[in-house]
N, C-alpha and C positions, 0 to 999 in steps of 0.2 A: 837384324830385326829392327824395324822401325816401329815407333809407338805413337799412338794418336795424340796423347797428352804432351805438349811441347816441353813442359818442365820435366816430366819424367824422362823424356828422350834426352834432354840435356844432362840429367843426372846419370843416365846409362852411359853416355859417351864419355863423360868425365871420369866415372868410376872405372871404366875399362882402360882409360889412360893411366890411372893410378896403378891398376893391376900390371901394367907393362913394366913397372919398377920392381915387381916381385920376382925373385930369382929362386931357382931350385935349391932346396936345403934350408930355406928360411923358416923362422918362426914368425907367423903373421898374426897381428891382432885384427879381429873382425868386429867392426862397429855394428851399430843397431839402427834400424830405420829404413826409410824409403830409398836413401842413397846407398847405404852399406849393402843392402840386399843385392844390388847390381854387381858390386865387387865380389860378393860371395859366389854368385852365379858364374862370374867370369873366371874366378879361381877354380871352381869345380869343373868348368868346361876345359880349362887348360890342363888340369890334372887328367881328365878323361882322355884327351887326345894326345897326351904325352909332351905337350909344350913345357909343362912343369912336372917336377917329381920331388918326392921327399919333403913335401910341405906339411908342417904341423901348424895348428891354429889355436889361438886363445880367444874365445868368444866373449863379448861384453854383455850378453844377456842370454836367457834361456831360449828366446826366439832365434837368435843368431846361432846358438848351439844346434838347435833342431834343423835349421836351414842348411848348415854346413854338413851335419851328419847325413842328411838326405842326399847330398851331392858327393858323398864319399870323401870328404875332407877329414883328416885325422885331427881330433881334438885333444889338446893337452892342457895342463894346469900351469899356473905361474910357479907353483912349487917345483914342477918338473923343468920348466923353461922360464927362469926368472927375468931373462932379458928378451924382449920382443924386437925383432929386427925392423919391422915395418908394420904400422897399423893404418888401416884405411877406415875412415869414419866420416860422418856428416856433421853439420852444425846448424843451429837455428838462426844465429846472427854472428857476423864476424866484422871486427873493426879494422882500420888500416894497419895496426900493429900485429894483426893476425891473432888477437885475443878473441875468445869465443863466448857465446852463451850456448849451452847445450842442455839437454835433459827433457825436451818436450816429447821425446819418445819413451821416457820413463827409465832410462838405463844410465843416468849420469854417474852413479857411484862406481860401477864397474868400468864404465868408459874412462873415468879419470884415473882409476887404478892402472888400467892397461896403458893409457897415454903416458903416465909417469914411468912406466917400465919400458917404454919404446925408444929405440934409437932414432927412429924417424916416424913422425906423426903426420900423416897425409890427410888433409881435410878436403872433402869434395862437396861443393855446393852449386846450386843454380844461381843465376844472376839476381835473384830477389834477396839473397842473404847478406851481401856486403852492406855495411852501415857506417855512417860517420862516427857513431858513438854507441856502445853497447847499451841496451835498454831503450833505444829509440823505436825499435820495431817489435821487440819481444819482451815478455815478462821473464823473470828469472826463476827457474825451478829451484826449490829448496827441499831436500829430503830430510824428513824428521822422524824420530821415534814416535810410534803411536802412543806410547806410555806418557809422553810429555808434549803431545801435539798442541794442546790448548795453550800452555804457557809459552811455547815457542811462537805460536801465532801472535800472541800479544807482543812478544819481543820484536818480531818482524814488523808489526804495525808501528811500534815505537821508533823504528828506524826510518819510517816514512813510506812503507810499502802498502799498497792495496793488495790484500791477500785473498786468494781464491783457492779452495781445496780442490785438488785434481779429482774429478769424478763426482764431486758434490758431497754434501754432508751425509746423504742417505746411502750412497754407494761409493765410498772413497776408493780411488785407485790405490792398489797395493803393489809395491815394487817387488822385484825378484828376491830382495833381501827382507821383505816383510814390513817395509816402512811406508809412510804416506808422503805425498808431495804437495807442497804449497807453491802455487804459481804467484810470484810476487812482482807486482808492477811498481818499480821504483821510478819510472820515467828514465830519461837519459842519465846514465851513471857517470858522475864527474870523476870519481876516484875509485876505480875497481879494486885496487890493492887494499885500500882502507876498508871497503865494504866486505871484501873477502876475509880480512882479519877479524872484523866485527862478527861475522857469521861463525867463524871457527872458534870464537870464544865460548860458544854454547855447546855443552856436552851432548844435548839432545838433537842438535842439528848435525845430522850424519854427514851430509855433503851438500854442496851447492853447485849450480851450473855455470859459474865463472871459471873458464879454462884459460889461465893466464900464463903466457910464456911457454906453452906446450907444443904449439903447432910449428912444424918445420917447413911444411909445404902446403900451399893452398891452391886447389884447382877450382876455377870458377867457370862453369859452363854457360856460354852465351850463344845467341843465335848465330854468331860469326865464328864460333870455335871455342876452344878451351884455353883460358888464360892461366899461366903458372906463376904464382907469386911465392917468394920465400921470405922468411923472417929476417930482418936486418940483424 
């Protein structure tokens, strides 16, 4: 099936390339967003026609859970399957070391939990997502407790971020876990490890969208095909 939107078509092709690495009997992590949905559909189709069997899946959001169940994919929990064989997910920005900014789809907390539980973390992007330095193209999502959102906003601003509440002050976006997201524009981030550590110092910052050292495989969809990169 061809799609009119070139970027969407790139994502579909690359996601289906990733699904080719899924084997019968695997526990698969299902990402969230416009790229991951193509992988979920491809897994569902492969189960339906018998190319795959005995697949169980750990979804990273309520949306991915619903999409997978609608396609007959068996859903399990991390308590039942604490090791995920392969996860397929997207990203908002990726640097040359395959570090990521994720979370603009609103599921960064569960996405990071599943990524950390995965033997193989396959990230699928179109060719607009690679970047020389994280923060060059995208703001950094930071998930915060509603209870302490105001003070954490001040803390994020003290680190140099321009902070925007996801959804706006009147109708804030609420994550599946009941938290808010601040989109933080730091500009190009010189030291991602240091920023990650500063964010993790705060109890009310539940999680942030820097995914460092988790990607094993990157598939970049371009007009000329799909490029496969691996982490050194």
